[in-house]
N, C-alpha and C positions, 0 to 999 in steps of 0.2 A: 923208505917209508915203512912205518910200523905195521904189524899185522892188523891192528885195530883200525888204522886209517885206511888200509887196503880194503878191509871188510866193509867199512862205511862207504867207500867209493864204489865198490861193486854193488852194494845195496841201492845207492842212488842211481846207478846206471840201469839196474833192473827195474826199479820203481818208475823210471821215466818211460819205460816201454808199456806200462800198464794203462788201461783205459780208465780205470777208476782213480779218483783223486785220493791221495794219501796225505795226511797232515798230522804234524806233531807240534804242540805248543806248550808253553808253560801253564801252570795251574789256573791262572786267572785270565787266560787267553789274551794277554797283552803283548805277547811276543810269539811269532811263528818261528819254530826251530827248524822245520823241514816241511816242504810241500813239493810234490812231483810235478812234472810238466803237463800232466793231464788237466791241471787246473786251468792252463791257458786255453785248452780246447773247450772245456765245459763252460768256463766263465767269460772267455774272450778277453781276459786281462792277464798281465804278465805276473809271473811268480815273484819277480822283484818288487812289484807294487804291494804284494801281500807281506813280504818281509819288512817293508817300510812301515806299513800300517796293517796290523793283524786283524782289524775289524773291517777293512775295506771290502772284503767279500760280501758283507751284508748289504752293501750298496747295490750289488748285482742281483739280490733277491727281489722278486716281483713285489711291488708295493702292497698288493693285497695279501701277500704271504709273510711280509717282513715282521709284523708284530708277533705272529705266532712263532716264527723262527727265533726271534730275539728272546722271547719268553723261554723257549726250549734251551737256548744257550745259557741263560741265567741259571736255569736249573742244573745244567751240566757243570757249570763252575761251582755250584754248591755241592756237587758230588753225585748227582743223579744221572744215570746213563741216558743217552739220546738214541732212540731205537727206531729206525725206519721212518723218519719224518719226511714226508713228501712236500716239495715246494717247486716253484718255478724260478728259473734264473733268466734274467734279461741280459743278453750279451751287449757289448758296446755297439754292435751293428744293428741292434733292435730285434734280432731273432730271439726266440724263447725256447728254452729247453726244460724238461722235467727232470728233477734229480731226487734221489733218496739219500738222506743224511743219516749216518750212524756215528756215534762217538761215545767215549767213556773215559773216566779219569783213571790214571795210573797211580797206584798208591805205593808209598814206601813201606819199609819194614814195620813202621808203627801204625800203618793204616791211614796216613795222611796223604791226600792227593798232591802230587808234585808235577805231573804232566797230564796233558789231554791228548788223546790219540783219536783220530777220526777218519772216516772214509766217505766218499761221495760217489754214488753210482748214477749215471745218466740213463734214463729209459724213455727218451722222447718218442722214438719210433714205436715202442710198445704201447705207450700211452695213446698215441695217435691211432694205433690199430684198435685199442680197446674202445676209444671214443667212437670210431667208425662202426665197430661191432655193436656198440650200444645204440647208435643211431639206426642201424639196420634192424636191430631187435625191436626198437620202438616202432619203426615203420611196419614191421611184421605184425606186432600186436594191434596196431591201429587198423591194418587191413583185416585182421581177424575180427575185430569188433565191428567194422563196417559190414563184413560178410554176415556176421551173426545178426546184426540189425536187419539186414535185407531178408535173411531166411526167416527171422521171427515175424517180420511184417507179412511175408508171403504166407506163412503158416496161419497167421491170425486172419488176414484179409481174404485169403483164397481157400485154403484147405479147411480152415475153421468154419467159414461161411458156408462152404459146400456141405459140410457135415450137419450144420444147423438146418440147411434146406432139406437134406435127406431125412432128418428126424421129423421135420414138418410133414413131408410127403408120407412117411411111414405112419404118422398119426392120422392123416387123412385116409390112407388105405385101410387102417384098422377100423376107422369109422364106417367104411363101406362093407365090412365083413359082419355078418349077423352074429348075434351072441350065441346062436346054436352051434356055430362052427368053432368049436373050442380049440382044435389043433391049429388052424391058421391064425387065430387070435393069439394063442400062446407063442407061436413062432414069431409073429409080428412084435409082440411084447419083448421077446428076447432080442430081436433085432434093434429095437429102440434102446434097450438097456446097453447093448454093445455100442450103439452109436453115441449114447450119452457118455460112456466111458472114453471113447475115442475123442470126443469133444474136450473132455477134461484133460486127457493126456496131451492133446495138441496145445491147449491153452497153457498147461504147465511147462511144456517144452519151449513154447514161444517165449514165456516169461523168463525161463532159465537162460535162454540164448541171449535175450536182451530185454530187460524190463523197461518199457516205455515210460513208466512213472519216474525213472531215474532222470530222464531229460526234463520232464515237465514239473516235477515236485521236489526233486533233490534226493540226496542220499538217505536221509532219515526215513522219509516215507517209503522209499524203495526197500530199505531194510525191514521196516515194519511189515510191508506186504509180503516180502519173501519169507520172513520168519513165520508169519501166519500160515502160509501155504506149506512151509516145511514141517511145522508141527502137525498140521492136518494129515500130511502124507506119511510121516514117520512115527508120530506119537511122542517124539522127543520134545519136552517142555523147554522153551528157550526164554531165559530172563533177559529183558532189555533194559539197559541203563544208558540212555541217550541224553547227552547234555543239551539243554535248550540253546546254548551258544554256538552250536556247530554251524548253522546257517548253510549257505551255498558256497561251493568251491568250484575250481575249474573242472571242466568235463573230465580231463585226464585223471585228476585226483579222485573224483567221485567214482569213476569206473574202476580204478585200481583198488580202492577200498572195498567196493561192492564185490569185486571178483575174489579178493582175499577172504571176505566174509563167506561168500558162497562156497568156495573151495574148502574152507575150514569146516563149515557145518556138514558138507558132504562127507568129509573124512571122518567126522565124529559119528555120523550115521553108519558108515560102512565098516569102520574099524574099531572104534573105542568100546562099543557095547554099553555106553552110558545112556541114561534116559533123561539127563538134564544137561543143559548148556547155558552159557551166558555170553551175551554180546554187549560190550561196553564201549562207548565213544565219549571222549573228554577233549575239550579244547581250551588251551590257553595260548602260550607262545608257539606251541605246536599241537597238532591233532594226534591223539592216541586212539587206536582201535585195538581192542582185545577180544579174542574169541576163545572161550575155555569150555572144556567138558568137565562136569562137576561130579564129585563123589564125596559123601560124608565120611567114608571109611578109607583108611590108608591101605593101598595095595602094594605088594612087593614089586619092585621093578629093577631092571638093570639099565644104567645109562646107555643111551643109544649112541653108538659111535658114528653112524651114518645119519645125517640129517634126512628126515623124511621117511624113516623106516615105518612109521605109522601113517604117513601122509603121502601115499604114492598113487593117487587116482587122478584121472584127467590130466590136465596140464601140470598139476603138482607144484611142489615147492619151487623148482627153478623158475617157472612162469610167475609165481607170486613174488619171488625175490626180484625178478627183472622188472615187473610192473612197478613195484615200490621204489626200486632204484631209479627208474626213469623219471619219477616225480620228486626225486631228491630225498626220499625217506629211507628208513632202515626197517628190516623185518627180523625178528628173533622168535625162536620157538623154545619154550621151557617145558621140560618133562619133570614131573614130580610124582610122588606117591598118590597125590590127590587128583592128578589128571594132567592134561596138556594145555598150554596157553600159547596161542599165536598172537604176537604183539607187533603192531606197526606204529611207527612214530614218523610224522611228516612235518617239517617246519612250514609255517603258514605266513611268513612275512609277506605282506602285500596282497594276500588273498582277499577276495571280496567276501562279505558276510551278508 
Protein backbone atom coordinates (compact mmCIF):
# COMPACT_ATOMS: atom_id res chain seq x y z
CA UNK A 1 0.00 0.00 0.00
CA UNK A 2 1.41 3.41 -0.97
CA UNK A 3 2.10 6.08 1.63
CA UNK A 4 -0.70 8.25 0.20
CA UNK A 5 -3.23 5.44 0.53
CA UNK A 6 -2.02 4.70 4.07
CA UNK A 7 -2.39 8.38 5.00
CA UNK A 8 -5.91 8.47 3.56
CA UNK A 9 -6.85 5.35 5.47
CA UNK A 10 -5.49 6.75 8.74
CA UNK A 11 -7.41 9.97 8.14
CA UNK A 12 -10.64 8.05 7.63
CA UNK A 13 -10.06 6.06 10.80
CA UNK A 14 -9.44 9.22 12.83
CA UNK A 15 -12.34 11.08 11.22
CA UNK A 16 -14.75 8.29 12.17
CA UNK A 17 -13.94 8.86 15.84
CA UNK A 18 -14.98 12.54 15.66
CA UNK A 19 -18.38 13.68 16.90
CA UNK A 20 -18.67 16.41 14.25
CA UNK A 21 -19.66 15.49 10.71
CA UNK A 22 -16.93 16.08 8.11
CA UNK A 23 -17.84 16.16 4.44
CA UNK A 24 -16.04 16.62 1.13
CA UNK A 25 -17.86 16.93 -2.19
CA UNK A 26 -17.27 18.11 -5.71
CA UNK A 27 -17.84 21.77 -6.59
CA UNK A 28 -21.55 21.55 -7.46
CA UNK A 29 -22.44 19.20 -4.58
CA UNK A 30 -23.61 16.50 -6.97
CA UNK A 31 -21.20 13.91 -5.56
CA UNK A 32 -20.02 13.25 -2.01
CA UNK A 33 -16.37 12.22 -1.98
CA UNK A 34 -16.07 11.61 1.75
CA UNK A 35 -18.25 11.75 4.88
CA UNK A 36 -17.39 10.31 8.29
CA UNK A 37 -19.56 8.01 10.44
CA UNK A 38 -20.75 10.90 12.65
CA UNK A 39 -23.29 11.56 9.88
CA UNK A 40 -25.13 8.37 10.87
CA UNK A 41 -25.39 9.51 14.50
CA UNK A 42 -26.54 13.05 13.72
CA UNK A 43 -28.82 12.34 10.74
CA UNK A 44 -29.90 8.80 11.57
CA UNK A 45 -29.11 7.81 7.97
CA UNK A 46 -26.29 5.70 6.54
CA UNK A 47 -23.22 7.23 4.94
CA UNK A 48 -23.82 4.88 2.01
CA UNK A 49 -27.14 6.63 1.29
CA UNK A 50 -25.29 9.94 1.05
CA UNK A 51 -22.74 8.51 -1.36
CA UNK A 52 -25.61 7.31 -3.55
CA UNK A 53 -27.51 10.64 -3.41
CA UNK A 54 -25.44 13.68 -2.40
CA UNK A 55 -28.55 15.78 -1.73
CA UNK A 56 -30.36 13.21 0.42
CA UNK A 57 -29.14 14.93 3.61
CA UNK A 58 -31.51 17.81 2.83
CA UNK A 59 -34.45 15.42 3.27
CA UNK A 60 -33.48 15.15 6.93
CA UNK A 61 -33.53 18.92 7.49
CA UNK A 62 -36.66 20.09 9.31
CA UNK A 63 -39.32 21.29 6.81
CA UNK A 64 -39.45 24.72 8.47
CA UNK A 65 -35.69 25.16 8.00
CA UNK A 66 -35.24 23.48 4.62
CA UNK A 67 -35.76 26.47 2.31
CA UNK A 68 -33.28 28.54 4.29
CA UNK A 69 -30.69 25.75 4.18
CA UNK A 70 -31.25 25.12 0.46
CA UNK A 71 -30.71 28.83 -0.25
CA UNK A 72 -27.46 28.75 1.73
CA UNK A 73 -26.27 25.69 -0.23
CA UNK A 74 -27.00 27.43 -3.54
CA UNK A 75 -24.88 30.36 -2.39
CA UNK A 76 -22.15 27.94 -1.33
CA UNK A 77 -22.06 26.34 -4.79
CA UNK A 78 -21.70 29.85 -6.25
CA UNK A 79 -18.60 30.38 -4.11
CA UNK A 80 -19.91 32.02 -0.93
CA UNK A 81 -18.89 30.46 2.43
CA UNK A 82 -21.57 29.02 4.69
CA UNK A 83 -20.84 30.09 8.25
CA UNK A 84 -22.55 28.82 11.40
CA UNK A 85 -25.99 28.22 9.90
CA UNK A 86 -28.26 26.71 12.57
CA UNK A 87 -31.07 24.34 11.69
CA UNK A 88 -32.94 21.28 12.92
CA UNK A 89 -32.47 17.72 11.71
CA UNK A 90 -35.30 15.18 11.91
CA UNK A 91 -33.90 11.67 12.27
CA UNK A 92 -35.67 8.65 10.81
CA UNK A 93 -36.97 7.73 14.28
CA UNK A 94 -38.66 11.16 14.56
CA UNK A 95 -36.24 12.66 17.09
CA UNK A 96 -34.95 16.17 16.43
CA UNK A 97 -31.41 17.46 16.81
CA UNK A 98 -30.02 20.98 16.45
CA UNK A 99 -26.95 21.37 14.25
CA UNK A 100 -24.66 24.17 13.11
CA UNK A 101 -23.41 23.99 9.51
CA UNK A 102 -20.14 25.39 8.19
CA UNK A 103 -18.74 24.98 4.68
CA UNK A 104 -16.60 26.70 2.12
CA UNK A 105 -15.30 26.12 -1.41
CA UNK A 106 -11.77 24.85 -2.01
CA UNK A 107 -10.15 26.68 -4.93
CA UNK A 108 -7.46 25.61 -7.37
CA UNK A 109 -4.36 27.60 -8.30
CA UNK A 110 -6.45 29.75 -10.66
CA UNK A 111 -8.98 30.58 -7.97
CA UNK A 112 -11.75 28.36 -9.33
CA UNK A 113 -13.77 26.24 -6.83
CA UNK A 114 -13.24 22.51 -7.41
CA UNK A 115 -14.27 21.04 -4.03
CA UNK A 116 -16.62 21.85 -1.16
CA UNK A 117 -15.58 21.05 2.38
CA UNK A 118 -17.96 21.27 5.31
CA UNK A 119 -18.57 20.34 8.92
CA UNK A 120 -21.67 19.85 11.06
CA UNK A 121 -21.67 20.33 14.83
CA UNK A 122 -24.59 19.03 16.89
CA UNK A 123 -25.54 21.12 19.93
CA UNK A 124 -28.96 19.74 20.86
CA UNK A 125 -28.30 19.53 24.61
CA UNK A 126 -26.90 23.04 24.69
CA UNK A 127 -29.91 24.32 22.74
CA UNK A 128 -32.27 22.60 25.17
CA UNK A 129 -30.38 24.14 28.10
CA UNK A 130 -30.56 27.59 26.47
CA UNK A 131 -34.30 27.18 25.88
CA UNK A 132 -34.83 26.15 29.48
CA UNK A 133 -32.74 29.08 30.72
CA UNK A 134 -34.77 31.42 28.51
CA UNK A 135 -38.00 29.96 29.91
CA UNK A 136 -36.78 30.48 33.47
CA UNK A 137 -35.62 34.01 32.65
CA UNK A 138 -39.02 34.79 31.21
CA UNK A 139 -40.71 33.41 34.32
CA UNK A 140 -38.44 35.52 36.52
CA UNK A 141 -39.23 38.68 34.58
CA UNK A 142 -42.93 37.86 34.77
CA UNK A 143 -42.71 37.43 38.54
CA UNK A 144 -40.80 40.72 38.79
CA UNK A 145 -43.51 42.53 36.86
CA UNK A 146 -46.24 40.99 39.00
CA UNK A 147 -44.41 42.03 42.17
CA UNK A 148 -43.88 45.53 40.79
CA UNK A 149 -47.57 45.75 39.98
CA UNK A 150 -48.48 44.70 43.53
CA UNK A 151 -46.04 47.15 45.16
CA UNK A 152 -47.18 49.97 42.87
CA UNK A 153 -50.82 49.32 43.75
CA UNK A 154 -50.04 49.20 47.47
CA UNK A 155 -48.08 52.45 47.28
CA UNK A 156 -50.89 54.18 45.42
CA UNK A 157 -53.86 52.76 47.33
CA UNK A 158 -52.35 52.57 50.82
CA UNK A 159 -49.31 54.76 51.38
CA UNK A 160 -50.43 57.40 48.92
CA UNK A 161 -53.93 57.62 50.39
CA UNK A 162 -52.52 57.77 53.93
CA UNK A 163 -50.31 60.70 52.92
CA UNK A 164 -53.28 62.49 51.35
CA UNK A 165 -55.23 61.95 54.59
CA UNK A 166 -52.26 63.30 56.57
CA UNK A 167 -52.15 66.41 54.40
CA UNK A 168 -55.88 66.95 54.98
CA UNK A 169 -55.45 66.67 58.76
CA UNK A 170 -52.49 69.06 58.69
CA UNK A 171 -54.63 71.55 56.79
CA UNK A 172 -57.40 71.21 59.41
CA UNK A 173 -54.89 71.56 62.23
CA UNK A 174 -53.45 74.70 60.66
CA UNK A 175 -56.96 76.14 60.52
CA UNK A 176 -57.24 75.69 64.29
CA UNK A 177 -54.08 77.70 64.94
CA UNK A 178 -54.63 81.44 65.17
CA UNK A 179 -52.82 83.72 62.78
CA UNK A 180 -50.93 85.26 65.70
CA UNK A 181 -49.10 82.01 66.36
CA UNK A 182 -46.64 82.39 63.53
CA UNK A 183 -44.14 79.74 64.57
CA UNK A 184 -46.67 76.87 64.79
CA UNK A 185 -48.30 77.97 61.54
CA UNK A 186 -44.90 78.07 59.79
CA UNK A 187 -44.06 74.63 61.14
CA UNK A 188 -47.38 73.25 59.93
CA UNK A 189 -46.82 74.83 56.50
CA UNK A 190 -43.44 73.13 56.26
CA UNK A 191 -45.03 69.81 57.28
CA UNK A 192 -47.62 70.17 54.52
CA UNK A 193 -44.91 71.01 51.97
CA UNK A 194 -42.96 67.91 53.04
CA UNK A 195 -46.12 65.81 52.84
CA UNK A 196 -46.87 67.12 49.36
CA UNK A 197 -43.36 66.18 48.24
CA UNK A 198 -43.79 62.69 49.68
CA UNK A 199 -47.09 62.32 47.82
CA UNK A 200 -45.39 63.29 44.54
CA UNK A 201 -42.49 60.92 45.18
CA UNK A 202 -44.81 58.02 46.02
CA UNK A 203 -46.88 58.63 42.90
CA UNK A 204 -43.74 58.84 40.75
CA UNK A 205 -42.33 55.65 42.28
CA UNK A 206 -45.66 53.87 41.86
CA UNK A 207 -45.81 54.87 38.19
CA UNK A 208 -42.19 53.89 37.58
CA UNK A 209 -42.77 50.47 39.14
CA UNK A 210 -45.81 49.73 37.02
CA UNK A 211 -47.85 52.29 35.03
CA UNK A 212 -51.49 51.30 35.26
CA UNK A 213 -52.20 53.24 32.06
CA UNK A 214 -50.18 50.58 30.21
CA UNK A 215 -52.90 48.02 30.95
CA UNK A 216 -55.87 50.28 30.31
CA UNK A 217 -54.80 52.52 27.41
CA UNK A 218 -51.77 50.85 25.83
CA UNK A 219 -48.15 51.57 25.08
CA UNK A 220 -48.48 54.93 23.36
CA UNK A 221 -50.44 56.58 26.19
CA UNK A 222 -48.09 55.02 28.76
CA UNK A 223 -45.07 56.46 26.94
CA UNK A 224 -46.68 59.90 26.67
CA UNK A 225 -47.47 59.94 30.41
CA UNK A 226 -44.02 58.71 31.38
CA UNK A 227 -42.21 61.20 29.12
CA UNK A 228 -44.30 64.07 30.50
CA UNK A 229 -43.30 63.18 34.06
CA UNK A 230 -39.69 62.47 33.02
CA UNK A 231 -39.32 65.93 31.46
CA UNK A 232 -40.86 67.57 34.53
CA UNK A 233 -38.47 65.72 36.87
CA UNK A 234 -35.26 66.03 34.86
CA UNK A 235 -35.67 69.04 32.57
CA UNK A 236 -34.69 66.87 29.57
CA UNK A 237 -36.87 67.66 26.55
CA UNK A 238 -38.05 64.49 24.83
CA UNK A 239 -39.29 64.57 21.23
CA UNK A 240 -41.98 61.96 20.56
CA UNK A 241 -42.59 60.42 17.15
CA UNK A 242 -45.31 57.82 17.61
CA UNK A 243 -46.87 56.19 14.56
CA UNK A 244 -50.70 56.21 14.67
CA UNK A 245 -50.62 52.62 13.34
CA UNK A 246 -49.02 51.16 16.48
CA UNK A 247 -52.29 50.13 18.15
CA UNK A 248 -52.44 47.51 20.90
CA UNK A 249 -50.12 44.53 21.21
CA UNK A 250 -49.77 41.63 23.58
CA UNK A 251 -49.10 42.51 27.22
CA UNK A 252 -45.62 40.94 27.03
CA UNK A 253 -44.56 43.08 24.05
CA UNK A 254 -45.97 46.30 25.52
CA UNK A 255 -44.23 45.74 28.86
CA UNK A 256 -40.93 44.86 27.16
CA UNK A 257 -40.98 48.00 25.02
CA UNK A 258 -42.01 50.23 27.92
CA UNK A 259 -39.19 48.88 30.11
CA UNK A 260 -36.61 49.44 27.35
CA UNK A 261 -37.84 53.02 26.90
CA UNK A 262 -37.83 53.62 30.66
CA UNK A 263 -34.34 52.18 31.19
CA UNK A 264 -32.91 54.06 28.20
CA UNK A 265 -34.27 57.45 29.29
CA UNK A 266 -32.99 56.82 32.83
CA UNK A 267 -29.52 56.16 31.43
CA UNK A 268 -29.66 59.31 29.32
CA UNK A 269 -30.50 61.33 32.44
CA UNK A 270 -27.82 59.76 34.62
CA UNK A 271 -24.96 59.32 32.18
CA UNK A 272 -25.14 61.21 28.89
CA UNK A 273 -25.36 64.81 30.11
CA UNK A 274 -27.59 65.63 27.12
CA UNK A 275 -30.66 67.81 27.53
CA UNK A 276 -32.55 66.49 24.52
CA UNK A 277 -33.77 63.01 23.65
CA UNK A 278 -36.09 61.38 21.15
CA UNK A 279 -38.45 58.41 21.34
CA UNK A 280 -39.66 57.04 18.01
CA UNK A 281 -42.07 54.16 17.32
CA UNK A 282 -42.83 52.95 13.82
CA UNK A 283 -44.91 49.99 12.68
CA UNK A 284 -45.10 48.07 9.42
CA UNK A 285 -44.24 44.36 9.16
CA UNK A 286 -42.37 44.82 12.43
CA UNK A 287 -42.47 47.31 15.25
CA UNK A 288 -39.41 49.52 15.72
CA UNK A 289 -38.67 51.47 18.90
CA UNK A 290 -35.75 53.92 19.00
CA UNK A 291 -34.54 55.97 21.96
CA UNK A 292 -31.77 58.50 21.28
CA UNK A 293 -29.97 61.22 23.15
CA UNK A 294 -29.49 64.18 20.83
CA UNK A 295 -26.72 66.70 20.29
CA UNK A 296 -26.21 69.08 17.39
CA UNK A 297 -22.43 69.08 17.85
CA UNK A 298 -20.18 66.14 17.18
CA UNK A 299 -18.18 65.04 20.21
CA UNK A 300 -15.04 62.95 20.15
CA UNK A 301 -15.59 59.44 21.35
CA UNK A 302 -13.90 56.05 21.42
CA UNK A 303 -15.88 52.97 20.37
CA UNK A 304 -16.97 51.07 23.45
CA UNK A 305 -15.71 47.52 23.56
CA UNK A 306 -18.09 46.47 26.27
CA UNK A 307 -21.78 46.85 25.64
CA UNK A 308 -23.42 48.97 28.24
CA UNK A 309 -20.41 51.03 29.34
CA UNK A 310 -22.75 54.01 29.32
CA UNK A 311 -25.84 51.99 30.21
CA UNK A 312 -25.16 50.35 33.55
CA UNK A 313 -27.99 51.33 35.88
CA UNK A 314 -30.82 49.29 37.30
CA UNK A 315 -31.39 46.04 35.50
CA UNK A 316 -29.37 47.43 32.58
CA UNK A 317 -28.67 46.05 29.17
CA UNK A 318 -28.85 42.31 30.02
CA UNK A 319 -32.43 42.68 31.25
CA UNK A 320 -33.43 44.77 28.22
CA UNK A 321 -31.89 42.24 25.86
CA UNK A 322 -33.58 39.34 27.63
CA UNK A 323 -36.99 41.03 27.58
CA UNK A 324 -36.71 41.77 23.87
CA UNK A 325 -35.44 38.27 23.06
CA UNK A 326 -38.34 36.67 24.95
CA UNK A 327 -40.86 38.42 22.66
CA UNK A 328 -38.94 37.42 19.53
CA UNK A 329 -37.20 40.73 18.89
CA UNK A 330 -33.67 42.06 18.72
CA UNK A 331 -31.98 44.97 20.48
CA UNK A 332 -29.04 46.99 19.15
CA UNK A 333 -27.15 49.93 20.62
CA UNK A 334 -25.35 52.37 18.32
CA UNK A 335 -22.73 54.81 19.62
CA UNK A 336 -21.81 57.79 17.41
CA UNK A 337 -20.36 61.24 17.82
CA UNK A 338 -23.90 62.62 17.87
CA UNK A 339 -25.12 60.40 20.68
CA UNK A 340 -26.40 56.93 21.51
CA UNK A 341 -29.40 55.13 20.02
CA UNK A 342 -31.11 52.10 21.51
CA UNK A 343 -33.06 50.31 18.79
CA UNK A 344 -35.58 47.48 19.20
CA UNK A 345 -37.23 45.60 16.34
CA UNK A 346 -40.01 43.06 16.94
CA UNK A 347 -41.86 41.10 14.24
CA UNK A 348 -45.61 41.56 14.61
CA UNK A 349 -47.14 38.84 12.46
CA UNK A 350 -50.50 37.93 13.95
CA UNK A 351 -50.49 40.73 16.51
CA UNK A 352 -53.74 42.48 17.24
CA UNK A 353 -54.12 46.15 16.37
